[in-house]
C-alpha positions as CSV (number, residue, x, y, z in Angstrom):
1,X,5.3,-19.8,56.0
2,X,7.4,-18.9,59.1
3,X,5.8,-19.7,62.4
4,X,6.0,-16.0,63.4
5,X,3.6,-15.0,60.5
6,X,0.1,-15.9,59.6
7,X,-1.5,-14.8,56.2
8,X,-5.1,-14.9,55.0
9,X,-5.0,-16.2,51.4
10,X,-6.4,-13.6,49.0
11,X,-6.6,-11.1,51.9
12,X,-4.2,-8.9,53.9
13,X,-1.2,-10.3,55.7
14,X,-1.9,-11.1,59.4
15,X,0.6,-9.4,61.7
16,X,3.3,-11.5,63.3
17,X,2.4,-12.8,66.7
18,X,-1.3,-13.0,66.0
19,X,-2.7,-16.1,67.9
20,X,-4.0,-18.9,65.7
21,X,-7.4,-18.6,67.2
22,X,-7.6,-15.0,65.9
23,X,-7.2,-16.1,62.3
24,X,-10.3,-17.2,60.3
25,X,-9.9,-20.9,60.6
26,X,-11.1,-21.7,57.0
27,X,-8.6,-19.4,55.2
28,X,-5.7,-19.5,57.6
29,X,-2.1,-20.4,56.5
30,X,-0.2,-21.1,59.6
31,X,3.3,-22.5,60.3
32,X,4.1,-23.5,56.7
33,X,6.3,-22.0,53.9
34,X,9.6,-20.2,53.7
35,X,10.0,-16.5,53.8
36,X,12.0,-15.1,50.8
37,X,13.0,-11.6,49.8
38,X,13.4,-10.4,46.1
39,X,14.9,-7.2,45.0
40,X,13.1,-5.0,42.4
41,X,13.4,-6.4,38.8
42,X,14.2,-9.9,40.0
43,X,12.5,-12.7,38.0
44,X,10.6,-14.9,40.6
45,X,8.9,-17.3,38.3
46,X,9.8,-18.0,34.6
47,X,7.3,-18.9,32.0
48,X,7.6,-22.5,30.9
49,X,9.2,-23.8,34.2
50,X,7.8,-26.8,36.0
51,X,5.6,-25.8,39.0
52,X,7.1,-26.5,42.4
53,X,5.8,-23.7,44.6
54,X,2.9,-21.5,45.5
55,X,3.6,-17.9,46.6
56,X,1.8,-15.5,49.0
57,X,2.9,-11.8,48.9
58,X,3.6,-10.4,52.3
59,X,5.1,-7.0,51.2
60,X,5.7,-5.2,47.9
61,X,4.3,-5.8,44.4
62,X,4.9,-8.1,41.5
63,X,4.2,-8.0,37.8
64,X,2.8,-11.0,35.9
65,X,3.5,-11.1,32.2
66,X,3.8,-13.4,29.1
67,X,6.4,-13.5,26.4
68,X,5.4,-14.7,22.9
69,X,7.8,-16.8,20.9
70,X,8.6,-13.7,18.9
71,X,9.6,-11.9,22.1
72,X,6.6,-9.6,22.5
73,X,5.8,-9.0,26.2
74,X,2.2,-8.8,27.3
75,X,1.7,-7.4,30.8
76,X,-1.2,-9.2,32.4
77,X,-1.6,-7.7,35.9
78,X,0.1,-6.5,39.1
79,X,-0.5,-8.0,42.5
80,X,0.2,-6.5,45.9
81,X,0.5,-7.6,49.5
82,X,-2.0,-10.3,50.6
83,X,-2.4,-11.7,47.0
84,X,-1.0,-15.0,45.8
85,X,0.2,-16.6,42.6
86,X,1.4,-19.9,41.2
87,X,-1.7,-21.9,42.0
88,X,-2.8,-22.5,38.4
89,X,0.3,-24.4,37.5
90,X,0.2,-26.3,40.8
91,X,-3.4,-27.4,40.3
92,X,-3.0,-28.4,36.6
93,X,0.5,-29.8,36.8
94,X,1.3,-27.9,33.6
95,X,4.4,-25.6,33.1
96,X,4.1,-22.0,34.2
97,X,1.9,-20.0,31.8
98,X,3.4,-16.7,32.7
99,X,6.5,-15.1,34.3
100,X,6.5,-13.1,37.5
101,X,9.0,-10.3,38.5
102,X,9.3,-8.1,41.5
103,X,8.0,-4.6,40.7
104,X,9.7,-3.3,43.9
105,X,11.5,-4.9,46.8
106,X,9.2,-7.8,47.7
107,X,8.8,-10.3,50.6
108,X,7.1,-13.6,49.7
109,X,6.1,-16.8,51.5
110,X,7.1,-19.8,49.3
111,X,4.9,-22.9,49.8
112,X,5.9,-26.2,48.3
113,X,3.6,-28.4,46.3
114,X,3.1,-30.9,49.1
115,X,2.3,-28.1,51.6
116,X,-0.1,-26.5,49.1
117,X,-2.0,-29.8,48.6
118,X,-2.3,-30.3,52.4
119,X,-3.4,-26.7,52.7
120,X,-6.3,-27.3,50.2
121,X,-7.3,-30.6,51.9
122,X,-7.5,-28.9,55.3
123,X,-9.2,-25.7,54.1
124,X,-12.2,-26.3,51.7
125,X,-13.1,-22.6,51.8
126,X,-9.6,-21.7,50.6
127,X,-10.0,-24.2,47.7
128,X,-13.3,-22.6,46.8
129,X,-11.6,-19.2,46.9
130,X,-8.9,-20.4,44.5
131,X,-11.5,-21.9,42.2
132,X,-13.4,-18.6,42.2
133,X,-10.2,-16.7,41.4
134,X,-9.4,-19.1,38.5
135,X,-12.9,-18.8,37.2
136,X,-12.6,-15.0,37.2
137,X,-9.3,-15.2,35.3
138,X,-10.9,-17.6,32.7
139,X,-13.8,-15.1,32.2
140,X,-11.3,-12.3,31.8
141,X,-9.2,-14.3,29.4
142,X,-12.3,-15.0,27.3
143,X,-13.0,-11.3,27.1
144,X,-9.5,-10.5,26.1
145,X,-9.6,-13.2,23.5
146,X,-12.8,-11.7,22.1
147,X,-11.3,-8.2,22.0
148,X,-8.2,-9.5,20.3
149,X,-10.3,-11.4,17.7
150,X,-12.4,-8.2,17.0
151,X,-9.1,-6.3,16.7
152,X,-7.7,-8.8,14.2
153,X,-10.9,-8.8,12.2
154,X,-10.8,-5.0,12.1
155,X,-7.2,-5.2,11.0
156,X,-8.3,-7.4,8.1
157,X,-11.3,-5.2,7.2
158,X,-10.9,-2.5,4.6
159,X,-12.0,0.9,5.8
160,X,-12.3,4.3,4.2
161,X,-9.5,5.5,6.3
162,X,-7.1,3.0,4.6
163,X,-8.0,4.5,1.2
164,X,-7.7,8.0,2.5
165,X,-4.3,7.1,4.0
166,X,-2.8,5.7,0.7
167,X,-4.5,8.3,-1.5
168,X,-3.7,11.2,0.8
169,X,0.0,10.2,1.1
170,X,0.2,9.9,-2.7
171,X,-1.3,13.4,-3.3
172,X,0.8,15.1,-0.7
173,X,4.1,13.5,-1.8
174,X,3.2,14.3,-5.5
175,X,2.5,18.0,-4.9
176,X,5.5,18.5,-2.7
177,X,7.9,16.7,-5.0
178,X,6.6,18.4,-8.1
179,X,7.1,21.8,-6.4
180,X,10.8,21.1,-5.8
181,X,11.4,19.1,-9.0
182,X,13.5,20.7,-11.7
183,X,11.3,18.8,-14.2
184,X,8.0,20.1,-12.6
185,X,4.9,20.3,-14.7
186,X,1.7,22.5,-14.2
187,X,-1.1,20.8,-12.4
188,X,-3.3,21.4,-15.5
189,X,-1.8,21.9,-18.9
190,X,-2.5,25.4,-20.3
191,X,-4.2,26.5,-17.0
192,X,-4.4,30.3,-16.8
193,X,-3.2,30.8,-20.4
194,X,-5.3,33.3,-22.3
195,X,-6.6,31.8,-25.5
196,X,-5.7,33.9,-28.6
197,X,-5.6,31.3,-31.3
198,X,-8.2,31.6,-34.0
199,X,-10.5,28.7,-34.7
200,X,-11.7,27.8,-38.2
201,X,-14.6,25.6,-39.1
202,X,-14.0,22.3,-41.0
203,X,-15.8,23.6,-44.1
204,X,-13.8,26.8,-44.2
205,X,-10.5,25.0,-43.7
206,X,-11.4,22.4,-46.4
207,X,-12.2,25.2,-48.9
208,X,-8.9,27.0,-48.2
209,X,-7.0,23.7,-48.4
210,X,-8.6,22.9,-51.8
211,X,-7.8,26.4,-53.0
212,X,-4.2,26.0,-51.9
213,X,-4.4,29.0,-49.6
214,X,-3.0,27.5,-46.4
215,X,-0.2,25.3,-45.1
216,X,-1.3,22.3,-43.1
217,X,0.7,21.1,-40.1
218,X,0.2,18.0,-38.0
219,X,1.2,18.5,-34.4
220,X,1.2,14.8,-33.3
221,X,4.0,12.4,-32.7
222,X,5.6,10.8,-35.8
223,X,4.1,7.4,-35.2
224,X,0.6,8.8,-35.4
225,X,1.5,11.0,-38.3
226,X,2.9,8.0,-40.3
227,X,-0.3,6.0,-39.6
228,X,-2.7,8.6,-41.0
229,X,-2.4,12.3,-41.9
230,X,-3.9,15.0,-44.2
231,X,-2.4,14.7,-47.6
232,X,0.5,17.2,-48.1
233,X,0.7,18.1,-44.4
234,X,4.0,18.8,-42.6
235,X,4.7,17.1,-39.3
236,X,6.0,19.4,-36.5
237,X,6.0,17.3,-33.3
238,X,5.2,19.8,-30.6
239,X,6.8,17.6,-28.0
240,X,10.2,18.2,-29.7
241,X,9.5,21.8,-30.7
242,X,12.3,23.4,-28.7
243,X,14.9,21.1,-30.1
244,X,13.7,21.3,-33.7
245,X,12.9,25.0,-34.1
246,X,15.6,25.6,-36.7
247,X,14.5,22.6,-38.8
248,X,10.8,23.7,-38.5
249,X,11.6,27.2,-39.6
250,X,13.6,25.9,-42.5
251,X,10.7,23.7,-43.7
252,X,8.3,26.7,-43.5
253,X,10.7,28.8,-45.6
254,X,10.8,26.0,-48.1
255,X,7.0,26.3,-48.3
256,X,7.5,30.1,-48.8
257,X,5.6,30.9,-45.6
258,X,5.5,34.5,-44.4
259,X,4.1,35.9,-41.1
260,X,0.8,36.5,-42.8
261,X,0.5,33.0,-44.5
262,X,-2.5,31.1,-43.2
263,X,-1.3,28.0,-41.3
264,X,-3.8,25.3,-40.2
265,X,-2.7,23.2,-37.3
266,X,-4.5,19.9,-36.4
267,X,-3.8,17.0,-34.1
268,X,-5.6,17.8,-30.9
269,X,-7.1,14.9,-28.9
270,X,-9.4,14.5,-25.9
271,X,-6.3,14.3,-23.7
272,X,-4.0,17.0,-25.1
273,X,-4.5,20.0,-27.4
274,X,-1.3,19.5,-29.3
275,X,-2.6,21.8,-32.0
276,X,-3.0,24.7,-29.6
277,X,0.4,24.1,-28.0
278,X,2.0,24.2,-31.5
279,X,0.0,27.2,-32.6
280,X,1.1,29.2,-29.6
281,X,4.8,28.2,-30.2
282,X,4.6,29.2,-33.9
283,X,2.9,32.5,-33.0
284,X,5.7,33.3,-30.6
285,X,8.1,32.9,-33.6
286,X,6.1,35.6,-35.5
287,X,3.6,33.6,-37.6
288,X,0.5,35.5,-36.8
289,X,-2.1,33.8,-39.0
290,X,-2.1,30.4,-37.3
291,X,-5.4,28.7,-36.7
292,X,-6.8,25.4,-35.4
293,X,-9.9,23.4,-36.3
294,X,-13.0,24.0,-34.3
295,X,-15.3,21.3,-33.1
296,X,-14.5,17.5,-33.3
297,X,-10.8,16.8,-33.0
298,X,-11.0,13.8,-35.4
299,X,-13.4,15.2,-38.0
300,X,-10.5,15.9,-40.4
301,X,-10.1,12.2,-41.0
302,X,-13.4,12.0,-42.8
303,X,-13.4,15.4,-44.5
304,X,-9.8,15.9,-45.9
305,X,-8.0,13.6,-48.3
306,X,-5.6,11.6,-46.2
307,X,-2.5,9.5,-46.6
308,X,-2.4,6.4,-44.4
309,X,-0.3,3.2,-43.9
310,X,-1.0,0.1,-41.9
311,X,-0.2,0.6,-38.2
312,X,3.3,-0.5,-37.3
313,X,4.1,-1.2,-33.7
314,X,6.9,1.0,-32.3
315,X,10.3,-0.5,-31.6
316,X,10.3,-2.3,-28.2
317,X,12.5,-0.7,-25.6
318,X,13.6,-3.2,-23.0
319,X,13.5,-2.2,-19.3
320,X,15.7,-4.8,-17.7
321,X,14.9,-6.9,-14.7
322,X,11.4,-5.5,-14.1
323,X,10.5,-6.6,-17.7
324,X,11.5,-10.1,-16.8
325,X,9.6,-10.0,-13.5
326,X,6.4,-9.0,-15.4
327,X,6.3,-12.5,-16.9
328,X,6.1,-14.2,-13.5
329,X,2.5,-13.2,-12.9
330,X,1.5,-15.1,-16.0
331,X,2.3,-18.3,-14.1
332,X,-0.4,-17.3,-11.5
333,X,-3.0,-18.7,-13.9
334,X,-1.6,-22.2,-13.4
335,X,-1.2,-21.9,-9.6
336,X,-4.8,-20.7,-9.2
337,X,-6.0,-24.0,-10.5
338,X,-4.4,-25.8,-7.5
339,X,-6.7,-25.1,-4.4
340,X,-4.1,-25.6,-1.7
341,X,-1.7,-23.3,-3.5
342,X,-4.4,-20.8,-4.3
343,X,-5.3,-20.4,-0.6
344,X,-1.7,-20.4,0.6
345,X,-0.6,-17.4,2.8
346,X,3.0,-18.1,1.6
347,X,1.8,-17.5,-2.0
348,X,0.3,-14.2,-0.8
349,X,3.8,-13.2,0.6
350,X,5.4,-14.0,-2.7
351,X,2.7,-12.0,-4.6
352,X,3.1,-9.1,-2.2
353,X,6.9,-8.9,-2.7
354,X,6.7,-9.4,-6.4
355,X,4.0,-6.8,-7.0
356,X,5.7,-4.4,-4.6
357,X,9.0,-4.6,-6.5
358,X,7.4,-4.2,-9.9
359,X,5.2,-1.2,-9.0
360,X,8.0,0.5,-7.1
361,X,10.3,0.2,-10.1
362,X,7.5,1.5,-12.4
363,X,6.9,4.4,-10.0
364,X,10.5,5.7,-9.6
365,X,11.1,6.4,-13.3
366,X,7.8,8.2,-13.7
367,X,8.3,10.3,-10.6
368,X,11.5,11.8,-11.9
369,X,10.1,12.6,-15.3
370,X,6.4,13.5,-15.0
371,X,6.3,15.3,-18.3
372,X,7.3,12.2,-20.2
373,X,4.7,10.1,-18.3
374,X,2.1,12.7,-19.1
375,X,2.7,12.3,-22.8
376,X,2.4,8.5,-22.3
377,X,-1.0,9.1,-20.7
378,X,-2.0,11.4,-23.6
379,X,-1.2,8.7,-26.2
380,X,-4.0,6.4,-24.8
381,X,-6.5,9.3,-25.5
382,X,-8.8,8.4,-22.7
383,X,-8.1,11.0,-20.0
384,X,-9.6,14.5,-20.2
385,X,-7.0,17.2,-20.8
386,X,-7.5,18.7,-17.4
387,X,-6.7,15.4,-15.7
388,X,-3.6,14.3,-17.6
389,X,-1.0,16.1,-15.5
390,X,-2.7,15.4,-12.2
391,X,-2.8,11.7,-13.1
392,X,0.8,11.8,-14.2
393,X,1.8,13.3,-10.9
394,X,-0.3,11.3,-8.5
395,X,-0.4,7.8,-10.0
396,X,3.3,7.1,-9.7
397,X,3.3,8.0,-6.0
398,X,0.2,5.8,-5.6
399,X,2.2,3.0,-7.1
400,X,5.2,3.7,-4.8
401,X,3.1,3.9,-1.6
402,X,1.0,0.9,-2.4
403,X,4.1,-1.1,-3.4
404,X,5.9,-0.2,-0.1
405,X,2.8,-1.1,1.9
406,X,2.6,-4.5,0.3
407,X,6.2,-5.3,1.0
408,X,6.1,-4.0,4.6
409,X,2.8,-5.6,5.4
410,X,1.0,-2.3,6.1
411,X,-2.7,-2.2,5.1
412,X,-2.0,-5.0,2.6
413,X,-5.6,-5.6,1.6
414,X,-6.2,-1.9,0.8
415,X,-2.8,-1.8,-1.0
416,X,-3.9,-4.8,-3.0
417,X,-7.1,-3.1,-4.0
418,X,-5.1,0.0,-5.1
419,X,-2.7,-2.2,-7.2
420,X,-5.6,-4.2,-8.6
421,X,-7.5,-1.1,-9.5
422,X,-4.5,0.3,-11.3
423,X,-4.2,-2.9,-13.3
424,X,-7.9,-2.8,-14.3
425,X,-7.5,0.8,-15.5
426,X,-4.3,-0.1,-17.4
427,X,-5.9,-3.2,-19.0
428,X,-8.8,-1.0,-20.2
429,X,-6.3,1.4,-21.7
430,X,-4.4,-1.4,-23.4
431,X,-7.5,-2.9,-24.9
432,X,-8.6,0.5,-26.1
433,X,-5.2,1.1,-27.7
434,X,-5.1,-2.3,-29.4
435,X,-8.6,-2.0,-30.8
436,X,-7.9,1.5,-32.1
437,X,-4.5,0.4,-33.4
438,X,-2.6,3.2,-31.6
439,X,1.1,2.9,-32.5
440,X,2.4,3.4,-28.9
441,X,4.5,1.8,-26.2
442,X,3.0,0.9,-22.9
443,X,4.8,3.7,-21.1
444,X,5.2,1.6,-18.0
445,X,8.6,2.9,-17.2
446,X,8.6,6.5,-18.5
447,X,9.8,6.6,-22.1
448,X,10.9,3.0,-21.9
449,X,8.4,0.2,-22.6
450,X,7.1,-2.4,-25.0
451,X,4.4,-2.1,-27.7
452,X,0.9,-2.5,-26.5
453,X,-0.3,-6.0,-27.3
454,X,-2.4,-8.9,-25.9
455,X,0.6,-10.3,-24.1
456,X,0.8,-7.1,-22.1
457,X,-2.9,-7.5,-21.3
458,X,-2.2,-11.1,-20.1
459,X,0.6,-9.9,-17.8
460,X,-1.6,-7.3,-16.2
461,X,-4.4,-9.9,-15.8
462,X,-1.9,-12.0,-13.9
463,X,-1.0,-9.1,-11.7
464,X,-4.7,-8.5,-11.0
465,X,-5.1,-12.1,-9.9
466,X,-2.1,-11.8,-7.6
467,X,-3.8,-8.7,-6.0
468,X,-7.0,-10.8,-5.5
469,X,-5.1,-13.6,-3.9
470,X,-3.4,-11.1,-1.5
471,X,-6.8,-9.7,-0.6
472,X,-8.3,-13.0,0.4
473,X,-5.4,-15.0,1.8
474,X,-2.7,-12.7,3.1
475,X,-2.1,-13.3,6.8
476,X,1.7,-13.6,7.3
477,X,4.5,-11.2,8.2
478,X,2.7,-8.0,9.2
479,X,4.0,-4.8,10.8
480,X,2.7,-5.0,14.4
481,X,3.2,-2.9,17.5
482,X,6.3,-4.9,18.4
483,X,7.9,-4.4,14.9
484,X,8.2,-6.8,12.0
485,X,6.5,-10.0,13.2
486,X,6.3,-13.3,11.5
487,X,3.0,-14.6,12.7
488,X,-0.2,-16.1,11.2
489,X,-3.3,-14.1,11.7
490,X,-6.0,-16.7,12.4
491,X,-9.5,-15.3,12.7
């Protein structure tokens, strides 16, 4: 320090001209160092540099901060007049652990390593003061490490808020998009419609059928009709009614149907009252004596004479790249057998990207045509009728949000649970369809898909395992406060 100034380390600067005897002898810095001035924003010490000097602040303020390898800045503290810095690197001989910049115009006393060593030798109280300061910093660093560890653990924990976030976004987006979609569907099929269709008991319908007094019409899709139907029944697929009205009218005329002719419509299921939908459509055309079966939807199979054929799987409809990507999860069964690979965070990144791409692709086609997807849901005959349209609207947005979260590294464990849960539900639906021999496509991408089979179950089981791997071992490339960060989360 310049001879005209004396400073008490860790305390206020001593005014120039103060006699040496007036300084506390143990903590006095006299007649050493060089005075230097730094403008605001000037970098005084750079993190990683070799330590050559110790600094005492005479006037102004400085900021001490660290930069991570990814460029994230962490501000540690600010020091004002009378404080000092640089002693840690001098004492340990290690490179600077932080950078220091002037927060305003600042005057410092720069003390060389040799002067600093001599200062400590001559002033044991000063050495104790520095040791005390270093100890306080170590305690503070331990507390900050504990807080960061707790924060990281909480990041990896799954909270109810995470589920509400993904579920809430899915519901909000679904309702808003459906409102403005030209292909919008009602939230509940037939909600608010007054029921005017007559119901007839199974025994009454069978008696009229045996007496030849009514026309029987099957309202289901052709694949179900071909598999099993009441003998002599017509097949008017209600899903194509608007397109096929002239053909349906012609076939009724061939059966000599009049507005008063009794017409029995069947084909309702747990998931969709196709019979009621067709009955209303025919009634609108002037056929007043339409009726549906009361009670059990499937009772006709045991009471009426039926015509049936072995179930034939529908023609597969390829859906491009995503269809090929679906085979990749099958390989996960092999990788899971290798412990180092099974626990690899890099495998988790691969699983995240792959599942994200697959589910986003699945979602986009369904979002644009919710009515088509609703019919796919109906074909599995597992969802109550009131929930079909809600499911068809919300599920694709859940796939989209969860897929995006996986790719972007946002709430990845919760997103993996969502994806895994959807796979479990779909696998249950597939197994149910296979055991009941439903002649349907999977409906993964709207009207496009492949027949339900055990290979499809295996693919989804692979995707489920990928979601489990993400849940346990994902800890790379996350969306942090500083942006997209490639870092390993070690807890």
